[in-house]
C-alpha positions in Angstrom: -78.9 -61.9 -5.6 -77.7 -61.7 -9.3 -75.4 -59.0 -8.3 -73.7 -61.3 -6.0 -73.9 -64.1 -8.4 -72.0 -61.7 -10.9 -69.3 -61.2 -8.2 -68.4 -64.4 -7.3 -68.3 -65.3 -10.8 -66.0 -62.1 -11.8 -63.5 -63.3 -8.6 -63.5 -67.0 -9.6 -62.6 -65.7 -13.2 -59.9 -63.4 -11.6 -58.3 -66.0 -9.6 -58.2 -68.2 -12.7 -56.1 -65.4 -14.5 -54.0 -64.9 -11.5 -53.1 -68.4 -11.6 -52.3 -68.7 -15.3 -50.3 -65.7 -15.2 -48.2 -67.4 -12.6 -48.1 -70.6 -14.3 -46.8 -68.8 -17.7 -44.5 -67.1 -15.9 -42.9 -70.1 -14.1 -42.7 -72.1 -17.4 -40.8 -69.1 -19.2 -38.3 -69.4 -15.9 -37.4 -73.0 -16.4 -37.2 -72.6 -20.5 -34.7 -69.7 -19.9 -32.9 -71.7 -17.5 -33.0 -74.6 -20.0 -31.6 -72.3 -22.4 -28.5 -71.7 -19.9 -28.3 -75.3 -19.3 -28.1 -76.0 -23.4 -25.4 -73.6 -23.3 -23.2 -75.2 -20.5 -23.9 -78.4 -21.8 -22.7 -77.7 -25.2 -19.3 -75.8 -23.8 -18.7 -79.1 -21.6 -19.3 -81.1 -24.8 -16.8 -79.1 -26.6 -14.0 -78.8 -24.0 -14.3 -82.9 -23.7 -14.0 -83.5 -27.5 -11.3 -81.1 -28.0 -9.6 -82.7 -24.8 -10.3 -86.2 -25.0 -7.2 -87.8 -25.3 -5.4 -85.6 -22.7 -8.8 -86.4 -20.3 -8.3 -89.9 -20.8 -4.1 -90.2 -20.3 -4.4 -87.7 -17.0 -2.7 -84.9 -18.8 -2.6 -80.9 -18.6 -5.3 -79.1 -20.9 -4.5 -76.2 -22.3 -6.1 -74.1 -24.7 -6.2 -70.3 -25.6 -3.1 -70.2 -23.5 -4.8 -71.3 -20.7 -3.9 -74.7 -18.7 -5.8 -76.7 -16.0 -3.8 -79.3 -14.5 -5.0 -82.7 -14.1 -6.9 -83.6 -11.0 -10.6 -83.5 -9.8 -10.6 -80.5 -8.0 -12.3 -76.9 -9.1 -10.8 -75.5 -11.6 -8.9 -78.7 -12.9 -9.0 -80.9 -15.9 -11.8 -82.8 -14.8 -13.8 -79.9 -13.1 -13.2 -77.0 -15.0 -15.4 -73.9 -13.9 -17.4 -71.7 -15.6 -14.5 -68.9 -15.7 -12.0 -71.6 -17.1 -14.6 -72.1 -20.0 -14.9 -68.6 -20.9 -11.3 -67.9 -20.9 -11.0 -71.2 -22.9 -13.4 -69.5 -25.6 -15.8 -72.5 -24.9 -18.5 -69.6 -23.2 -18.8 -66.2 -24.6 -17.4 -63.3 -22.2 -20.1 -62.4 -19.4 -21.6 -65.8 -18.7 -22.9 -65.7 -15.1 -22.1 -69.1 -13.4 -25.0 -68.8 -11.1 -28.8 -70.0 -12.0 -31.4 -67.6 -12.3 -33.6 -69.7 -10.3 -31.6 -69.8 -7.2 -28.3 -68.8 -5.9 -26.7 -72.1 -7.2 -23.5 -72.2 -9.2 -23.0 -74.1 -12.5 -20.6 -77.0 -11.7 -18.5 -79.6 -14.4 -18.1 -83.4 -12.7 -16.2 -85.0 -15.6 -15.3 -88.9 -15.2 -13.5 -91.8 -16.6 -15.4 -94.5 -17.3 -15.7 -97.4 -16.4 -13.9 -97.5 -13.4 -10.5 -99.1 -13.0 -9.8 -98.3 -16.6 -7.0 -97.3 -17.9 -5.8 -94.4 -20.9 -7.5 -94.9 -24.1 -10.1 -97.7 -22.7 -11.9 -94.9 -21.0 -14.9 -93.0 -21.6 -15.3 -89.8 -20.7 -18.6 -88.8 -19.4 -20.0 -86.0 -17.3 -22.5 -84.2 -16.0 -23.3 -79.9 -15.6 -25.3 -79.3 -12.8 -26.7 -76.7 -10.3 -25.1 -77.0 -7.3 -28.5 -76.2 -5.4 -31.9 -77.7 -5.9 -34.4 -76.0 -7.7 -37.6 -75.5 -5.4 -41.0 -74.5 -4.9 -40.9 -71.1 -2.9 -40.8 -71.6 1.0 -40.7 -75.5 0.7 -38.1 -78.4 -0.1 -40.0 -79.7 -2.4 -39.0 -79.9 -6.0 -40.4 -76.6 -7.9 -42.3 -79.2 -11.0 -42.9 -76.6 -13.3 -40.0 -75.2 -13.8 -37.8 -78.3 -13.6 -40.4 -79.7 -16.4 -40.0 -76.8 -18.9 -35.9 -77.1 -18.3 -36.5 -81.3 -19.3 -39.0 -79.7 -22.3 -36.0 -77.4 -23.6 -33.1 -79.2 -22.9 -33.8 -82.7 -23.8 -33.3 -86.3 -23.2 -29.6 -85.7 -21.6 -31.6 -83.6 -18.5 -31.4 -85.5 -15.0 -32.9 -84.6 -12.2 -33.0 -85.3 -8.5 -36.6 -86.3 -7.5 -38.0 -87.0 -4.2 -38.2 -90.8 -4.7 -34.9 -91.1 -5.2 -33.0 -88.0 -4.0 -29.7 -89.8 -3.8 -29.5 -89.9 -7.6 -30.5 -87.6 -10.5 -32.0 -89.6 -13.0 -32.8 -89.1 -16.7 -36.0 -89.6 -18.4 -34.3 -92.6 -20.4 -33.4 -94.2 -16.9 -29.9 -93.2 -16.9 -28.9 -92.7 -13.2 -25.9 -90.4 -11.7 -25.3 -89.9 -8.3 -26.6 -86.7 -6.8 -23.1 -84.6 -6.3 -25.1 -81.9 -4.1 -24.3 -82.8 -0.3 -27.1 -84.0 1.7 -28.9 -85.4 -1.7 -31.5 -82.7 -1.6 -34.2 -83.4 -4.4 -34.6 -80.9 -7.2 -31.0 -80.6 -8.2 -31.1 -80.4 -12.2 -28.3 -81.2 -14.6 -27.4 -82.4 -18.3 -25.1 -85.2 -19.0 -22.5 -84.9 -21.8 -19.3 -86.8 -23.3 -18.6 -89.6 -25.4 -17.9 -93.2 -25.8 -14.1 -94.4 -26.2 -15.2 -97.0 -28.8 -16.4 -94.2 -31.2 -15.0 -91.2 -30.6 -12.0 -92.5 -29.7 -11.5 -93.8 -32.9 -10.8 -90.4 -34.7 -7.7 -88.2 -34.2 -7.9 -84.2 -33.3 -5.9 -81.3 -32.9 -3.3 -81.7 -30.3 -3.8 -85.3 -29.9 -1.2 -86.8 -28.2 -1.8 -90.5 -29.0 0.1 -92.4 -31.9 -2.2 -92.9 -35.0 -0.5 -96.0 -35.7 -1.1 -95.5 -39.7 -0.5 -99.0 -41.6 0.1 -97.7 -45.4 1.9 -94.9 -46.6 1.9 -91.3 -45.8 2.0 -88.5 -48.6 2.3 -84.9 -47.6 2.1 -82.3 -50.2 3.7 -79.6 -48.1 6.1 -79.4 -45.0 6.3 -81.7 -42.7 7.4 -80.7 -39.0 8.2 -83.3 -36.3 8.4 -82.6 -32.9 9.9 -85.7 -31.6 12.5 -88.1 -32.7 11.6 -90.3 -35.7 12.5 -93.5 -36.5 13.1 -95.4 -39.7 13.4 -99.0 -40.4 14.5 -99.0 -43.9 16.8 -97.2 -46.3 16.5 -93.5 -46.3 17.2 -91.6 -49.5 17.5 -87.8 -49.9 17.2 -86.3 -53.2 18.6 -82.8 -52.0 20.7 -80.8 -49.5 20.6 -81.9 -46.1 20.6 -79.7 -43.7 19.9 -80.2 -40.1 20.4 -77.7 -36.6 20.5 -81.0 -34.6 22.6 -84.1 -34.1 23.7 -86.7 -37.1 24.3 -90.4 -35.7 25.4 -93.1 -37.8 24.5 -96.3 -36.2 26.0 -94.7 -32.6 29.6 -94.8 -34.2 29.8 -91.6 -36.1 28.4 -88.6 -34.2 28.1 -85.1 -35.4 26.7 -82.8 -33.2 25.2 -79.3 -34.0 27.4 -77.8 -31.3 30.7 -78.4 -33.4 31.6 -81.6 -31.7 32.4 -85.0 -33.3 32.3 -88.8 -32.2 34.0 -91.5 -33.9 34.7 -95.1 -33.4 31.6 -95.3 -31.3 32.1 -92.7 -29.0 30.7 -90.2 -27.1 31.3 -86.5 -28.3 30.6 -85.2 -25.3 33.3 -87.5 -23.0 35.4 -84.5 -22.9 37.3 -82.6 -20.5 35.0 -79.7 -18.7 35.7 -76.4 -20.7 36.2 -77.8 -24.0 33.3 -76.6 -26.6 34.5 -78.4 -29.3 36.3 -81.2 -30.8 36.8 -84.7 -31.9 36.7 -87.7 -29.8 38.1 -91.0 -30.9 40.2 -94.0 -29.6 43.3 -93.0 -31.8 44.1 -90.0 -33.5 47.0 -91.0 -36.0 49.1 -88.4 -37.2 52.7 -88.3 -39.4 53.0 -84.5 -38.5 51.9 -82.4 -35.4 49.1 -81.9 -33.3 48.6 -78.3 -32.7 46.8 -76.4 -30.0 46.7 -73.0 -30.2 45.1 -69.8 -29.8 46.4 -68.5 -33.1 47.0 -71.2 -35.2 47.3 -69.3 -38.5 50.3 -67.3 -37.0 52.5 -70.2 -35.5 55.9 -70.0 -35.7 56.9 -72.5 -33.2 57.0 -70.6 -30.0 54.4 -67.9 -30.1 51.4 -67.2 -28.3 49.7 -69.8 -25.9 50.1 -73.4 -27.7 50.7 -76.9 -27.1 52.8 -78.8 -29.6 53.1 -82.5 -30.1 55.6 -83.3 -32.9 56.8 -86.3 -34.4 59.8 -84.6 -35.3 61.7 -85.3 -38.5 64.8 -86.3 -40.3 67.7 -84.7 -37.5 65.0 -83.5 -35.2 63.9 -85.1 -32.0 60.4 -85.7 -31.4 59.2 -83.4 -28.5 56.2 -82.2 -26.4 56.5 -78.1 -26.1 53.9 -76.0 -24.7 53.6 -72.5 -23.4 51.8 -73.4 -20.5 51.0 -76.3 -18.1 51.8 -79.9 -18.4 49.5 -81.9 -16.5 49.5 -85.2 -16.4 48.2 -88.6 -14.0 51.5 -89.2 -12.1 55.2 -87.2 -12.9 58.2 -89.6 -12.7 61.3 -87.9 -12.3 64.4 -89.8 -13.4 67.3 -87.5 -12.1 68.4 -88.0 -8.6 70.2 -85.0 -6.3 71.6 -85.0 -2.8 69.3 -82.4 -0.7 70.9 -79.9 -0.3 73.0 -79.8 -3.1 73.1 -76.7 -5.6 70.6 -76.4 -8.5 69.7 -74.1 -11.4 66.3 -74.5 -12.8 64.4 -73.3 -9.8 60.7 -75.2 -9.6 62.4 -78.3 -10.8 61.4 -81.7 -9.3 63.4 -84.7 -8.7 64.4 -87.8 -6.9 66.5 -87.5 -3.7 69.7 -89.6 -4.0 70.0 -89.6 -0.5 69.7 -93.1 1.5 67.9 -92.0 4.1 65.0 -90.5 2.2 65.5 -92.4 -0.9 62.4 -92.2 -2.8 61.4 -88.7 -1.8 61.3 -85.9 -4.0 63.5 -82.9 -3.9 62.5 -79.6 -5.4 65.0 -76.6 -6.6 63.9 -74.1 -3.9 65.8 -71.5 -4.8 69.7 -72.9 -6.0 69.1 -75.5 -3.3 67.5 -78.8 -4.0 65.3 -79.1 -0.8 63.1 -82.5 0.4 59.5 -81.8 0.0 58.9 -84.2 2.9 61.0 -86.3 5.7 60.4 -90.0 6.1 61.5 -91.1 9.3 61.1 -93.9 11.8 59.7 -93.9 15.2 62.6 -94.1 17.7 65.5 -93.1 15.3 67.7 -90.2 16.1 66.9 -87.0 14.4 69.0 -84.4 13.4 67.3 -80.9 14.5 64.8 -80.5 17.8 61.6 -79.4 16.5 61.8 -80.8 13.0 58.9 -83.0 11.3 58.6 -85.8 9.7 56.4 -88.6 8.5 56.9 -92.6 9.0 55.9 -95.0 6.3 52.4 -94.9 6.8 51.9 -90.9 7.3 51.8 -90.4 10.9 53.3 -87.6 12.0 56.7 -87.5 13.9 58.4 -84.8 16.4 61.9 -84.4 16.5 62.5 -84.4 20.7 65.3 -85.2 22.7 67.5 -86.4 19.3 64.5 -89.1 18.7 61.9 -89.4 16.6 58.5 -89.5 18.2 55.2 -90.1 17.5 52.9 -86.9 17.8 50.2 -88.9 19.3 52.9 -89.5 22.3 52.3 -85.5 23.0 49.0 -85.3 22.0 47.4 -88.6 23.2 43.4 -88.9 22.3 41.9 -89.9 25.6 38.0 -90.5 26.2 36.5 -89.4 29.9 36.4 -92.7 32.4 38.5 -94.8 29.6 41.9 -96.7 30.8 45.2 -95.2 30.5 48.7 -96.5 30.8 50.7 -93.6 32.2 49.2 -91.6 35.5 49.8 -87.9 35.3 49.9 -87.6 31.3 47.8 -85.4 29.5 45.3 -86.5 27.1 42.6 -84.6 24.5 39.3 -85.1 23.7 37.5 -83.5 21.1 34.2 -82.5 22.3 32.8 -81.6 18.7 34.4 -81.0 15.2 35.1 -77.7 15.0 34.5 -77.4 18.7 37.8 -77.4 20.0 39.6 -79.6 22.5 39.0 -80.6 26.0 42.2 -81.6 28.3 42.0 -84.7 30.4 44.7 -86.2 33.0 45.7 -90.2 33.7 45.1 -90.8 37.5 45.6 -93.5 39.5 42.8 -94.7 41.9 44.2 -94.9 45.5 42.2 -97.3 46.4 42.9 -99.6 43.3 41.9 -100.7 40.0 43.1 -99.0 36.6 44.5 -96.0 35.7 41.8 -93.7 34.1 41.2 -90.5 32.0 39.6 -87.7 34.2 38.5 -84.2 33.2 41.0 -81.5 34.8 38.0 -79.5 35.9 36.9 -82.4 37.8 39.6 -83.0 39.8 40.5 -79.5 40.4 38.9 -77.0 43.0 38.6 -73.2 43.1 40.5 -73.5 46.5 44.1 -73.3 45.9 46.0 -74.1 48.9 48.8 -71.7 50.3 49.9 -72.7 53.8 48.8 -73.7 57.4 49.5 -72.4 60.9 49.2 -73.2 64.9 47.1 -70.4 66.3 45.7 -69.8 69.3 43.1 -67.4 70.5 44.0 -63.7 69.6 46.4 -64.8 67.1 47.3 -62.4 64.1 47.8 -63.7 60.9 48.8 -62.1 57.6 46.8 -62.6 54.9 48.3 -64.2 51.7 49.3 -62.1 48.5 46.8 -63.9 46.2 48.2 -63.2 42.4 45.2 -63.0 39.7 45.1 -61.9 36.1 43.2 -59.2 34.5 39.5 -59.5 35.1 39.9 -61.9 37.4 38.7 -62.0 41.4 40.3 -63.5 44.1 39.4 -64.1 48.0 41.7 -64.8 50.5 39.9 -67.5 52.6 40.6 -68.7 56.6 39.4 -72.0 57.7 40.1 -73.4 61.4 40.7 -77.2 62.5 40.3 -77.5 66.2 43.7 -79.0 67.3 43.4 -78.7 71.3 40.7 -77.3 73.1 38.3 -76.9 76.2 35.3 -75.4 77.0 33.5 -74.8 80.6 30.0 -74.6 78.9 29.9 -76.8 76.3 30.0 -74.0 73.8 32.8 -73.9 70.9 33.2 -70.9 68.4 36.1 -70.9 65.8 36.3 -68.0 63.8 38.6 -64.6 62.2 38.0 -61.2 62.4 38.7 -59.4 59.1 40.9 -56.8 59.8 42.0 -56.1 56.1 45.2 -56.9 55.4 45.1 -59.4 58.6 42.8 -61.9 60.5 42.6 -62.0 64.2 41.8 -65.6 65.6 38.8 -66.0 67.9 38.5 -69.2 69.8 35.8 -69.0 72.4 33.4 -70.8 74.8 29.4 -70.2 74.5 30.0 -67.2 77.1 32.6 -65.8 74.5 35.7 -66.0 76.6 38.9 -67.8 75.2 38.7 -71.5 75.3 41.1 -73.2 77.7 43.6 -76.1 77.2 47.0 -76.7 79.0 49.1 -74.4 78.2 46.5 -72.8 75.7 43.7 -73.7 73.5 44.7 -74.1 70.0 43.9 -74.7 66.5 45.2 -75.4 62.8 44.6 -72.4 60.0 44.6 -73.6 56.6 45.0 -70.4 54.4 43.5 -71.0 50.6 43.2 -68.4 47.7 39.6 -68.9 46.1 39.3 -68.3 42.5 35.7 -68.1 41.5 
């Protein structure tokens, strides 16, 4: 009996030792997990602290050459990944993003509070959590020992989804955060981080985009670099050389640009023609001498190189405008008048026509003859040269036909399919589509009455071209017509029989031709194949066509 009691006692002691060992392992695992969660929380706090203004203002966050775009999706400013925090040097290289207690991934969720806040009025808070619950093996219950060890290690910022309220993660101080894991399972563990705008927001940080709005003097012992524009409401005194790589602006009326352009009289220095790389823009440029534009101004002798010269002249010298190149302007108004067809000497010169019929029309010295640039005429007037073109006073095209100026639209009238027209037989044209060519229409009167209308030519023509007609009897031989055709075109002679006089003793009527190559043999038979009868004989009208498919 003593031996059995000893065995029972020994087994109880052994079971207790095993349970103690397992408990110790769970506590150790929870504390280790707490160390990692603390590391993640600190990294999230550092990220939030340095990017606080950007998070408030929904701006991109750039750290260590890594830029996160604004947003709450994974890898954006409000949800950076562990990989992002490693790349930004908030976590050491090699940090794993998965939990040691399960296969869950560490995730960050940052929010601006209170809901609906704008800009610097927002508090930036967040939670770093494992996206899978920490459970007892083989159950859906929270692993209490491990989770308790995490709380012990991390402290009051830990939030846990308990079995009583799995939809929320609750902290020991009562703070409540919505369970971010789908399905709201118990056992989800995380840690809060973040700062309030009322406290932290009063401090400036590196790369802070906010305006500090200093209310007193600002003294800087060393260099000052300003990345944007500056406004000084009082006088500014510079006690040394003023050098700028940008522009100088005096009350918007004197502007000196870094590219060498200058604007005076409150004008824009860039208000210059395309291609000008430098210059002066002013309302008036007053000179008592010359204004010269030259590709070699220092060596200009008066007529060398490329130049344009505006000279006021001088004693005994006319004022002049002279250039080695082009003269361009809004209008060129010639004052000389020359008769079209008369001789000229300055090839390319422009002048006015002195002819009464074309008065005001420009003439150009083409070769050695003054030639009109255009002919202006009136529709219905006499014209001198068949086929000559002209325009009327409104710019409409005219054409010389039979000695009379006619509108070009009389030869090429616009037409609309089905639209009314005035001259039956006239040919008109419609544009199917821009660039798609034209289609010919014909004006056709309706024999049954009504207005004449435009019809497409292909709608009132057939592939059968009538050649001639014959009166034929049974056995008549008719030579086929010689149907002409163009290369690549096929044509077939067609015969059509229309009864004229005929009789059948068996009520059968057959009318056809036998193709004999160059001719047709007419067959007019009854049902038994005998020739139809009549007095003096059965006959028919044969109409002959050429068929062009």
